[in-house]
C-alpha positions as CSV (number, residue, x, y, z in Angstrom):
1,X,-36.4,19.4,-7.1
2,X,-35.8,16.0,-8.5
3,X,-35.8,13.0,-6.1
4,X,-32.0,12.5,-6.3
5,X,-31.5,16.3,-5.9
6,X,-33.6,16.3,-2.8
7,X,-31.6,13.3,-1.4
8,X,-28.3,15.0,-2.1
9,X,-29.5,18.3,-0.7
10,X,-30.6,16.5,2.5
11,X,-27.3,14.7,2.9
12,X,-25.2,17.8,2.3
13,X,-27.0,19.8,5.0
14,X,-27.3,17.0,7.5
15,X,-31.1,16.6,7.1
16,X,-32.6,13.1,7.6
17,X,-33.3,11.7,4.1
18,X,-36.9,11.1,5.0
19,X,-37.2,14.9,5.5
20,X,-35.9,15.5,2.0
21,X,-39.3,16.7,0.9
22,X,-39.0,19.4,3.6
23,X,-35.7,20.5,2.1
24,X,-37.4,20.5,-1.3
25,X,-40.2,22.6,0.1
26,X,-37.8,25.1,1.7
27,X,-36.1,25.4,-1.6
28,X,-39.2,26.0,-3.7
29,X,-40.7,28.4,-1.3
30,X,-37.6,30.6,-1.4
31,X,-37.6,31.0,-5.1
32,X,-38.0,29.2,-8.4
33,X,-35.9,26.2,-9.2
34,X,-33.9,26.3,-12.4
35,X,-34.3,22.9,-14.1
36,X,-31.1,21.4,-15.4
37,X,-29.0,23.7,-13.1
38,X,-27.6,23.2,-9.6
39,X,-28.1,27.0,-8.9
40,X,-31.0,28.3,-6.8
41,X,-32.9,31.4,-7.8
42,X,-34.4,33.8,-5.3
43,X,-31.1,33.8,-3.4
44,X,-32.4,31.5,-0.7
45,X,-29.0,29.7,-0.8
46,X,-25.7,31.3,-1.3
47,X,-22.1,30.0,-1.0
48,X,-19.5,31.8,1.1
49,X,-16.2,30.9,2.6
50,X,-18.0,28.9,5.3
51,X,-20.1,26.8,2.9
52,X,-23.8,27.2,2.0
53,X,-26.1,29.3,4.1
54,X,-29.9,29.9,3.9
55,X,-30.7,33.6,3.5
56,X,-33.4,35.8,2.1
57,X,-32.9,38.9,-0.2
58,X,-36.6,39.6,-0.4
59,X,-35.9,42.9,1.5
60,X,-38.9,45.2,1.6
61,X,-41.0,42.5,0.0
62,X,-40.7,40.3,3.0
63,X,-43.5,40.6,5.6
64,X,-43.0,39.8,9.3
65,X,-46.0,37.6,9.1
66,X,-44.5,35.3,6.4
67,X,-43.9,31.9,7.8
68,X,-40.9,30.2,6.1
69,X,-41.5,26.9,7.8
70,X,-42.4,24.3,5.1
71,X,-45.8,22.6,5.3
72,X,-45.5,19.0,6.4
73,X,-45.4,16.5,3.5
74,X,-45.6,12.7,3.6
75,X,-42.6,11.0,2.0
76,X,-42.6,7.3,1.4
77,X,-39.6,5.1,2.1
78,X,-39.7,4.0,-1.5
79,X,-39.3,7.6,-2.7
80,X,-36.1,8.0,-0.6
81,X,-34.8,4.5,-1.5
82,X,-34.9,5.3,-5.2
83,X,-32.9,8.4,-4.5
84,X,-30.4,6.6,-2.4
85,X,-29.9,3.9,-4.9
86,X,-29.5,6.4,-7.8
87,X,-27.0,8.3,-5.8
88,X,-25.0,5.2,-5.0
89,X,-24.9,4.1,-8.7
90,X,-23.9,7.6,-9.9
91,X,-21.2,7.8,-7.2
92,X,-19.8,4.4,-8.3
93,X,-19.6,5.6,-11.9
94,X,-17.6,8.7,-10.7
95,X,-15.3,6.5,-8.6
96,X,-14.6,4.4,-11.7
97,X,-13.9,7.5,-13.8
98,X,-11.5,8.9,-11.2
99,X,-9.8,5.6,-10.8
100,X,-9.2,5.4,-14.6
101,X,-7.9,9.0,-14.6
102,X,-5.5,8.2,-11.8
103,X,-4.2,5.0,-13.4
104,X,-3.4,6.8,-16.7
105,X,-1.9,9.8,-14.9
106,X,0.5,7.5,-13.0
107,X,1.3,5.7,-16.2
108,X,2.1,9.0,-17.9
109,X,4.4,10.0,-15.0
110,X,6.3,6.8,-15.2
111,X,6.8,7.2,-18.9
112,X,7.9,10.8,-18.6
113,X,10.5,9.8,-16.0
114,X,11.8,7.0,-18.1
115,X,12.1,9.2,-21.1
116,X,13.7,12.0,-19.1
117,X,15.9,10.4,-16.4
118,X,17.6,13.7,-15.8
119,X,14.6,14.6,-13.7
120,X,15.8,12.3,-11.0
121,X,19.4,11.3,-11.8
122,X,22.5,13.5,-11.5
123,X,24.4,14.1,-14.7
124,X,27.2,11.9,-13.4
125,X,25.2,8.7,-13.8
126,X,23.2,9.6,-16.9
127,X,23.2,7.4,-20.0
128,X,24.6,4.3,-18.3
129,X,28.2,5.5,-18.9
130,X,30.9,5.0,-16.3
131,X,30.7,7.5,-13.5
132,X,33.6,9.7,-12.3
133,X,36.0,8.1,-9.7
134,X,34.3,7.7,-6.4
135,X,30.8,8.2,-7.7
136,X,29.9,4.5,-7.8
137,X,29.3,2.2,-10.8
138,X,27.3,3.0,-13.9
139,X,23.5,2.5,-13.8
140,X,20.6,1.9,-16.1
141,X,19.3,5.5,-16.1
142,X,15.7,4.6,-17.3
143,X,15.3,1.9,-14.7
144,X,16.4,4.2,-11.8
145,X,14.3,7.1,-13.0
146,X,11.2,4.8,-13.1
147,X,12.0,3.5,-9.6
148,X,12.5,7.0,-8.4
149,X,9.1,8.2,-9.7
150,X,7.4,5.2,-8.2
151,X,9.0,6.1,-4.8
152,X,8.0,9.8,-5.3
153,X,4.4,9.0,-6.2
154,X,4.1,6.4,-3.4
155,X,4.8,9.1,-0.8
156,X,2.5,11.7,-2.4
157,X,-0.4,9.2,-2.7
158,X,0.3,7.3,0.5
159,X,0.4,3.9,-1.2
160,X,3.2,1.4,-1.7
161,X,5.7,1.6,-4.5
162,X,4.4,-1.8,-5.8
163,X,0.9,-0.3,-6.0
164,X,2.3,2.6,-8.1
165,X,4.1,0.2,-10.5
166,X,1.0,-2.0,-10.7
167,X,-1.2,0.9,-11.7
168,X,1.2,2.0,-14.4
169,X,1.4,-1.6,-15.7
170,X,-2.4,-1.9,-15.7
171,X,-2.8,1.3,-17.7
172,X,-0.1,0.1,-20.2
173,X,-1.8,-3.3,-20.7
174,X,-5.3,-1.7,-21.0
175,X,-4.2,0.8,-23.7
176,X,-2.0,-1.6,-25.7
177,X,-3.8,-5.0,-25.4
178,X,-7.3,-4.5,-24.0
179,X,-8.8,-1.5,-25.9
180,X,-12.5,-2.5,-25.5
181,X,-12.2,-3.0,-21.7
182,X,-10.2,0.2,-21.6
183,X,-13.2,2.1,-23.2
184,X,-15.6,0.7,-20.6
185,X,-13.2,1.7,-17.8
186,X,-12.6,5.3,-18.9
187,X,-16.4,5.6,-19.3
188,X,-16.9,4.6,-15.7
189,X,-18.8,1.4,-16.6
190,X,-16.4,-1.0,-14.9
191,X,-14.3,-0.8,-11.7
192,X,-10.6,-0.9,-11.1
193,X,-11.1,-4.3,-9.6
194,X,-12.4,-5.6,-12.9
195,X,-9.4,-4.0,-14.7
196,X,-6.9,-5.6,-12.2
197,X,-8.5,-9.0,-12.7
198,X,-8.4,-8.8,-16.5
199,X,-4.7,-7.5,-16.6
200,X,-3.6,-10.3,-14.2
201,X,-5.4,-12.9,-16.3
202,X,-4.0,-11.6,-19.5
203,X,-0.4,-12.5,-18.5
204,X,1.0,-15.2,-20.8
205,X,-1.4,-14.6,-23.7
206,X,1.2,-13.9,-26.4
207,X,-0.9,-14.5,-29.5
208,X,-2.4,-11.3,-30.8
209,X,-5.6,-13.0,-32.0
210,X,-6.1,-14.7,-28.7
211,X,-5.6,-11.4,-26.9
212,X,-8.2,-9.7,-29.1
213,X,-10.7,-12.5,-28.4
214,X,-9.9,-12.3,-24.6
215,X,-10.6,-8.5,-24.7
216,X,-13.8,-8.8,-26.7
217,X,-15.3,-11.6,-24.5
218,X,-14.4,-9.9,-21.3
219,X,-15.8,-6.5,-22.4
220,X,-19.1,-8.3,-23.3
221,X,-19.6,-9.6,-19.7
222,X,-17.8,-7.1,-17.5
223,X,-20.7,-4.7,-16.8
224,X,-23.0,-7.5,-15.6
225,X,-20.6,-9.3,-13.2
226,X,-19.3,-8.6,-9.7
227,X,-15.5,-8.3,-9.6
228,X,-15.0,-11.7,-7.9
229,X,-17.0,-13.6,-10.5
230,X,-15.4,-11.5,-13.3
231,X,-12.0,-12.6,-12.0
232,X,-13.0,-16.3,-12.1
233,X,-14.3,-16.0,-15.6
234,X,-11.2,-14.1,-16.8
235,X,-9.0,-16.9,-15.5
236,X,-11.1,-19.6,-17.1
237,X,-11.1,-17.7,-20.4
238,X,-7.3,-17.3,-20.2
239,X,-6.8,-21.1,-19.8
240,X,-8.9,-21.7,-22.9
241,X,-7.0,-19.1,-25.0
242,X,-3.4,-19.2,-23.7
243,X,-1.0,-20.6,-26.2
244,X,1.7,-21.8,-23.8
245,X,1.2,-24.9,-21.7
246,X,0.5,-25.2,-18.0
247,X,3.9,-26.8,-17.6
248,X,5.7,-23.8,-19.1
249,X,3.8,-21.3,-17.0
250,X,4.4,-23.4,-13.9
251,X,8.1,-23.5,-14.5
252,X,8.1,-19.7,-14.8
253,X,6.0,-19.3,-11.6
254,X,8.2,-21.7,-9.7
255,X,11.2,-19.4,-10.1
256,X,9.3,-16.9,-7.9
257,X,9.0,-19.3,-4.9
258,X,9.7,-17.4,-1.6
259,X,9.1,-17.1,2.1
260,X,7.8,-14.0,3.8
261,X,6.9,-13.0,7.4
262,X,4.0,-10.7,8.1
263,X,3.8,-9.4,11.8
264,X,0.3,-9.5,13.2
265,X,-1.4,-8.4,16.4
266,X,-0.9,-9.8,19.9
267,X,2.6,-10.9,19.5
268,X,1.8,-13.2,16.5
269,X,2.8,-13.3,12.9
270,X,2.0,-15.0,9.6
271,X,4.7,-17.2,7.9
272,X,3.8,-17.3,4.2
273,X,5.4,-19.7,1.7
274,X,4.9,-19.5,-2.0
275,X,5.7,-22.9,-3.4
276,X,4.6,-25.5,-6.0
277,X,1.2,-26.9,-5.1
278,X,2.6,-30.5,-5.1
279,X,5.1,-29.5,-2.5
280,X,2.4,-27.7,-0.5
281,X,0.4,-30.9,-0.5
282,X,3.3,-32.9,0.8
283,X,3.9,-30.4,3.6
284,X,0.2,-30.5,4.5
285,X,0.1,-34.3,4.4
286,X,3.1,-34.6,6.7
287,X,1.9,-32.0,9.2
288,X,-1.6,-33.4,9.2
289,X,-0.6,-37.1,9.6
290,X,1.9,-36.3,12.4
291,X,-0.5,-34.0,14.2
292,X,-3.3,-36.7,14.1
293,X,-0.9,-39.3,15.7
294,X,0.1,-36.8,18.4
295,X,-3.5,-35.9,19.1
296,X,-4.2,-39.4,20.2
297,X,-1.4,-39.4,22.8
298,X,-2.4,-39.6,26.4
299,X,-2.7,-36.1,28.0
300,X,-2.6,-34.2,24.7
301,X,-4.9,-31.2,24.8
302,X,-3.8,-29.2,21.8
303,X,-6.1,-29.0,18.7
304,X,-5.0,-30.3,15.3
305,X,-4.4,-26.7,14.1
306,X,-2.2,-26.0,17.2
307,X,-0.3,-29.2,16.7
308,X,0.3,-28.5,13.0
309,X,1.6,-25.0,13.9
310,X,3.8,-26.3,16.6
311,X,5.2,-29.0,14.4
312,X,6.0,-26.5,11.7
313,X,7.8,-24.3,14.2
314,X,9.9,-27.2,15.5
315,X,10.8,-28.5,12.0
316,X,11.7,-25.1,10.6
317,X,13.7,-23.9,13.6
318,X,15.5,-27.2,14.3
319,X,14.0,-27.5,17.8
320,X,16.6,-29.0,20.1
321,X,18.7,-30.5,17.3
322,X,22.3,-29.4,16.4
323,X,20.7,-27.7,13.4
324,X,18.7,-25.3,15.5
325,X,18.5,-21.7,14.3
326,X,21.7,-19.7,14.9
327,X,20.5,-16.2,13.9
328,X,20.7,-13.4,16.4
329,X,17.5,-11.4,16.6
330,X,17.5,-8.8,19.4
331,X,15.0,-8.8,22.3
332,X,14.5,-5.5,24.1
333,X,13.0,-5.7,27.6
334,X,11.9,-2.8,29.7
335,X,13.3,-2.4,33.2
336,X,10.1,-3.5,34.9
337,X,9.9,-6.6,32.8
338,X,6.4,-5.7,31.6
339,X,6.9,-6.4,27.9
340,X,9.6,-7.1,25.4
341,X,10.1,-6.1,21.8
342,X,11.6,-8.2,19.0
343,X,13.4,-5.8,16.8
344,X,12.0,-5.8,13.3
345,X,8.7,-7.5,14.3
346,X,7.1,-5.8,17.3
347,X,6.0,-6.5,20.9
348,X,6.0,-10.0,22.3
349,X,4.4,-11.1,25.5
350,X,6.6,-11.5,28.6
351,X,6.3,-15.4,28.7
352,X,7.3,-15.7,25.1
353,X,10.3,-13.4,25.7
354,X,11.2,-15.5,28.8
355,X,11.1,-18.7,26.8
356,X,13.2,-17.2,24.0
357,X,15.9,-16.0,26.5
358,X,15.9,-19.4,28.3
359,X,15.7,-21.8,25.4
360,X,17.3,-19.9,22.5
361,X,20.8,-18.8,23.3
362,X,21.2,-17.4,19.8
363,X,19.1,-14.4,20.9
364,X,21.1,-11.3,21.9
365,X,19.8,-10.1,25.3
366,X,19.7,-6.3,25.7
367,X,18.3,-4.9,28.9
368,X,17.1,-1.3,28.7
369,X,19.7,0.9,26.9
370,X,22.9,-0.8,26.0
371,X,26.1,1.0,26.8
372,X,27.8,3.0,24.0
373,X,31.2,1.4,23.3
374,X,33.9,3.7,22.3
375,X,34.1,2.1,18.9
376,X,30.8,3.7,17.8
377,X,32.8,6.6,16.6
378,X,35.7,5.9,14.2
379,X,38.2,8.0,12.3
380,X,37.6,8.9,8.7
381,X,39.9,6.2,7.4
382,X,37.5,3.4,7.9
383,X,34.5,2.8,5.5
384,X,32.8,-0.3,6.8
385,X,30.9,-0.1,10.1
386,X,32.0,-2.5,12.9
387,X,29.8,-5.2,14.4
388,X,29.2,-2.9,17.5
389,X,28.1,-0.1,15.3
390,X,25.7,-2.4,13.4
391,X,24.2,-3.7,16.6
392,X,23.8,-0.2,18.0
393,X,22.1,1.1,14.7
394,X,19.7,-1.9,14.7
395,X,18.7,-1.1,18.3
396,X,18.5,2.7,17.7
397,X,16.4,2.5,14.6
398,X,14.5,-0.6,15.6
399,X,12.8,1.5,18.3
400,X,12.0,4.3,15.8
401,X,8.5,3.6,14.6
402,X,8.5,6.6,12.3
403,X,11.5,5.3,10.4
404,X,10.2,1.7,10.1
405,X,9.1,2.0,6.4
406,X,12.6,2.7,5.4
407,X,14.5,0.2,7.5
408,X,14.9,-3.6,7.9
409,X,16.7,-5.8,10.5
410,X,19.2,-7.0,7.7
411,X,19.4,-3.5,6.2
412,X,22.5,-2.1,4.4
413,X,24.3,0.5,6.6
414,X,24.2,3.7,4.6
415,X,26.3,6.8,5.0
416,X,24.0,9.8,5.3
417,X,26.7,12.0,3.9
418,X,28.3,9.7,1.3
419,X,31.7,8.4,2.0
420,X,33.1,9.8,-1.2
421,X,31.7,13.2,-0.3
422,X,33.6,13.2,3.0
423,X,31.1,11.4,5.2
424,X,32.5,9.7,8.3
425,X,31.8,6.2,9.6
426,X,30.2,6.9,12.9
427,X,26.7,6.3,14.2
428,X,25.7,9.9,13.7
429,X,26.3,9.6,10.0
430,X,24.9,6.0,9.5
431,X,21.4,4.7,9.0
432,X,20.3,1.1,8.2
433,X,18.3,1.6,5.0
434,X,16.6,-1.2,3.2
435,X,18.9,-2.4,0.4
436,X,16.7,-1.0,-2.5
437,X,16.5,2.4,-0.8
438,X,20.2,2.5,-0.1
439,X,20.9,2.1,-3.8
440,X,18.2,4.5,-4.8
441,X,19.6,7.2,-2.5
442,X,23.1,6.6,-3.6
443,X,22.4,6.9,-7.4
444,X,19.5,9.3,-7.7
445,X,18.7,12.8,-6.3
446,X,16.3,11.4,-3.7
447,X,17.3,12.3,-0.1
448,X,16.6,10.1,3.0
449,X,17.9,11.8,6.1
450,X,17.4,10.8,9.8
451,X,15.5,13.5,11.8
452,X,16.9,14.3,15.3
453,X,13.6,13.5,16.9
454,X,13.1,10.2,15.1
455,X,11.9,9.3,11.6
456,X,13.3,9.9,8.1
457,X,12.9,13.0,6.1
458,X,12.2,12.3,2.5
459,X,12.9,14.7,-0.3
460,X,12.7,14.2,-4.1
461,X,14.0,16.2,-7.0
462,X,10.4,17.0,-8.1
463,X,9.8,19.0,-4.9
464,X,8.2,16.5,-2.5
465,X,9.3,17.1,1.1
466,X,7.9,14.9,3.9
467,X,8.9,17.4,6.5
468,X,9.0,20.9,5.0
469,X,10.4,23.7,7.0
470,X,7.9,26.2,8.5
471,X,7.2,29.4,6.7
């Protein structure tokens, strides 16, 4: 048995790698090894429904006196190290090969959906033509079909829709603009991290000759660099080859400025701002200068980092000024006062909740279960939900962790059974879906239905069902 074979055999059967020679000896004593084949002669190993088992078919040839215990053999650490390293390298190659296969399979699925939107869209909205009365406005069939397959694959692969779209985009760029790097990827020689770095860096290279040079130079260095260093080199090469100016690219990037909130552990969150670097420097300068002045005040115990964070909070929320925040987030507090939950964000500690209720009158205060006002159920003549219904739905689904991926605090209120199909405007037929999902459900054949016990059942026209019925 080869060194790497012995190592793999040992790992498969739970044997310590340093006893790999014992596994080798057990194998060779049982029968002859067939070089170049993973099978084992002599039937000392066989596969059944429970996996591999060690047996003997020597029958009458076996003598009771035969000792099948292998003779002790000394195995050096270097011997096993070589096997472990070889196995790690071979496995990485397989990971790269499978990543390439998955990227191009996702790309193919997106293309097929775009070329055949009838797979996801009802005939009433096909072709971008006006829909029948009551069925909603016309749509771009290809766009909605591609959004639908991204949603479909995201649920099947347990990744985000943005990840699915990114994979399809990477495969498109590789096959159309980076053929040499693509060859290395499908051969398993470079990782998906290398591919992502090259595709990201290629954005904005419009000249065909420059793109060819970009591809050739990156392909020449990709196998010898870690992904992080490869990304740095790819960005540097792009700056040298990119035909447009930094100012042009900055103006395009500036249009994507935005603010996002990312909840974190222990009642904390990250506030992320994507903005021009000049403005970021101005913000940092003002925060730093003001914090340093406050740090020297008598009795001040906060660190500079804490002061900068507190200043940012005061400036952005308006503090005690007339311009203080006027939004109405909802705090839910259990009857014993042990904890509170800020809907849409997660648990907050009791002291923070107390300060919010005391100092921020804009917070809606809801203790335990709110009463159900009679206006939660309306007759079929009203389409738009009332303010009471919206508040109830925010609270109802804000506590539903299983539905969280599909909802947002500022969500569109969607009719489970569409209004034009006879659905009524009452809380039993309403769900606060994220705006993009509301539109996707209304236009395509994708179904998003609340489950009685909590959560959302997802079904797609291609057969995916997140909660299939039992047999």
